[in-house]
C-alpha positions, 0 to 999 in steps of 0.5 A, spaced: 541 508 525 538 510 532 533 506 536 527 508 539 526 506 547 519 508 547 513 509 542 507 514 544 501 510 546 496 514 549 491 518 545 494 525 548 501 523 547 500 521 539 495 527 538 500 532 541 505 529 536 501 531 530 499 538 533 507 539 533 507 537 526 501 541 524 505 547 527 511 546 523 507 545 516 504 552 518 510 555 518 513 552 512 507 555 508 508 562 512 515 562 509 513 560 502 508 565 501 513 570 504 518 568 498 512 568 493 511 576 495 518 577 494 519 573 487 512 571 484 516 565 480 517 562 487 516 554 486 512 550 490 518 545 490 521 547 496 514 547 500 513 540 498 520 538 500 519 541 507 512 539 508 514 532 506 520 532 511 516 534 517 510 530 516 514 524 515 518 526 521 512 526 525 509 520 523 515 515 524 516 517 531 508 514 532 509 508 527 503 504 526 497 506 522 499 513 522 505 511 518 501 506 514 497 512 511 504 515 509 506 508 506 500 507 502 500 514 499 507 513 497 504 508 492 500 514 488 506 516 484 502 520 479 497 523 485 502 526 489 508 531 488 515 527 487 517 530 494 512 526 498 513 520 494 520 520 495 520 521 503 513 517 504 516 511 500 522 511 506 516 508 511 517 502 507 523 500 510 527 506 513 524 507 520 528 507 526 527 501 530 525 499 537 531 498 542 533 491 544 530 492 551 524 494 548 524 488 543 525 483 549 520 486 553 515 484 547 517 477 547 516 476 554 509 479 554 507 475 548 511 468 548 512 468 555 520 468 554 525 472 552 528 471 545 534 468 547 530 462 551 526 461 544 532 461 539 539 458 538 541 465 535 537 471 535 540 478 532 538 484 537 538 489 532 533 489 527 534 488 519 528 492 517 523 497 520 517 499 517 510 502 519 507 496 523 513 492 525 520 490 525 524 484 523 530 480 526 534 474 524 534 468 528 536 461 528 533 455 530 534 447 529 539 449 523 534 453 520 535 461 518 528 465 520 525 472 520 522 474 526 517 480 525 515 484 532 509 488 532 510 495 535 507 496 542 501 500 542 499 499 534 493 495 534 490 499 540 491 506 537 488 504 530 481 508 531 484 514 535 490 515 529 485 514 524 480 520 527 486 524 527 488 523 520 481 523 518 480 531 517 486 531 513 484 525 508 477 529 508 480 535 505 485 531 500 480 527 497 474 531 497 470 527 501 463 529 504 457 527 508 456 521 512 458 516 506 465 518 507 465 514 513 464 507 509 472 508 507 474 510 514 471 504 517 474 499 511 481 502 512 480 501 520 478 494 519 483 492 514 489 495 519 486 491 525 487 485 521 494 487 519 495 487 526 493 480 528 499 476 526 495 469 528 490 471 522 496 473 518 499 466 519 493 463 517 492 467 511 499 466 509 499 459 509 493 458 505 494 463 500 502 461 499 499 453 498 494 455 493 499 460 489 505 455 489 502 453 482 505 460 479 512 459 476 518 463 478 514 465 485 517 463 492 514 464 499 517 463 506 514 457 511 511 460 517 511 457 524 505 457 528 509 454 535 514 460 534 508 466 533 503 469 537 498 475 536 504 480 536 510 476 533 510 472 527 516 467 525 517 465 518 523 462 514 529 467 512 528 468 505 535 471 501 534 476 496 534 484 494 528 488 496 524 489 489 525 497 490 532 496 490 533 491 485 529 496 480 534 502 482 539 498 478 541 495 471 537 489 470 537 484 464 530 485 460 529 478 460 529 477 467 525 484 468 519 480 464 520 474 468 519 477 474 513 481 471 510 475 469 510 472 475 507 478 479 502 479 474 500 471 474 500 471 482 495 477 482 491 475 477 490 468 480 488 471 487 483 475 484 480 471 479 481 464 482 481 465 490 477 472 490 481 475 495 488 478 494 494 481 497 492 488 497 499 491 499 503 491 493 509 495 495 516 494 493 518 492 501 513 486 500 517 483 495 524 480 494 528 478 488 532 472 489 539 470 486 536 465 482 531 470 479 525 468 483 520 473 486 519 472 493 512 474 496 514 475 504 508 479 507 501 477 507 498 482 512 493 485 508 488 480 504 482 483 501 476 479 500 472 480 493 465 479 494 461 477 487 457 483 487 463 487 486 467 482 482 462 481 477 461 489 475 468 491 476 471 486 471 465 487 466 467 494 466 474 492 463 471 490 457 471 495 451 464 493 449 461 495 456 465 501 456 463 504 449 455 502 451 453 508 454 447 504 457 451 498 460 456 503 462 452 507 467 448 501 469 455 498 472 457 505 475 450 505 479 452 497 481 459 500 483 456 506 487 460 510 483 454 514 481 448 515 486 441 516 486 442 523 489 447 525 484 445 532 480 445 532 472 451 536 473 454 530 477 452 525 473 455 528 466 461 529 470 463 523 473 460 519 467 465 522 463 471 522 468 470 514 469 469 513 462 476 516 460 479 513 466 477 506 465 479 506 458 486 508 460 486 504 466 483 497 463 487 497 456 492 492 459 486 487 459 485 489 451 491 486 449 494 479 449 501 482 451 502 489 454 508 493 455 508 496 462 514 500 460 511 504 455 511 511 457 505 513 453 501 509 458 504 512 464 503 519 461 496 518 459 495 516 467 499 522 469 496 527 465 489 525 467 491 525 474 494 532 473 488 535 470 483 533 475 487 534 481 487 542 478 479 541 476 475 547 480 469 543 478 471 537 482 472 540 488 465 543 489 462 536 488 462 530 493 468 526 492 465 519 495 465 515 489 465 507 489 463 502 494 468 501 500 471 495 496 474 500 491 479 503 496 483 496 496 482 493 489 484 500 486 490 501 490 492 493 489 491 495 481 495 501 481 501 498 486 501 492 481 502 497 475 507 501 478 511 495 480 510 492 473 512 499 470 519 499 475 520 492 472 519 495 465 515 488 464 512 485 458 507 480 460 502 475 457 496 478 459 492 471 459 497 466 461 494 466 468 488 462 466 492 456 465 493 455 472 485 456 474 484 449 473 
């Protein structure tokens, strides 16, 4: 794969890249509507494919938070056209890497030595390049290591990148008014945390130590003396990316074992630690030859405060969903309903969230749940499609839920998608034995 010698780091350079991308997308729409005039039956599939291609190509040269947004969107399998999901999912582990000279320059800046002066062996070509950093193999004192190097300028450009992406996000998700700012502030805060590799090292050590009780899970060891704020060194873990593993035939029993480990890993974090690995995409997990699940990235950790945790999980109980008074009380606590809502908005969003939560919380209502059940996914897809086309919702304020919803809902949606890919049947309450 072609390498990158420079990354645009200035606001003007980065904005220019996005403007060029916008011009290409405008051209795609002109072509589409031209074809539509000739043939009214023309499908949007080609338009989606062209737009996805141009957006991805524009973002991958910027890397950083702009590309991270694409990565987050690729997890929303039921909310985006397939062309976008397929293209954006490449941002998980198929991005042009930094060139060797740029890698050496980064080492010199942040560890004051070149990689060949630190490690016994260091592979100049990366083995994995994603949105915020890339990974190289290395060896020291007989240990096989993975060294993650952050792209230059990523941390410094988060605020300006989000300012560029914000108008598109507001339109896509129908956000209105000053309240939308809390969502962007939360994304900015979490992205800044993800670019702090010293913080990631400490979080990784703490959470992997706590989660060592979960069967069939493995974690790398992290090395503080070989890390800095932009370089993170850990054990090299042998395995296949979960996304690649699920694309091939695998034993149903192994799928259940991996799925159970994944479910227990997340439930333990949420209910015991009250903080969670909030980036459950396939690129962050490996499957070992021994059939163990390996978690390899703890950059995005979300704290779950009690004022959110308590009402959120009370809404997972059928008796609360079916009690109109309690249900509305919890919706207000979670800022899904607000004192300024009109009668029309109250009726609409109460009905929407009742239907959504009835489907989405159904795994918690059984002792065993089959995430390979297509009926479950059909219900989610149908609900998403119905409301994405609803003209009424476009006229209303789309700001719904506290800022914590952003990452907790993303966590559950990503977890459900991974479990679906594994076709896993899980024992829903098995994690409780590890809570102590």
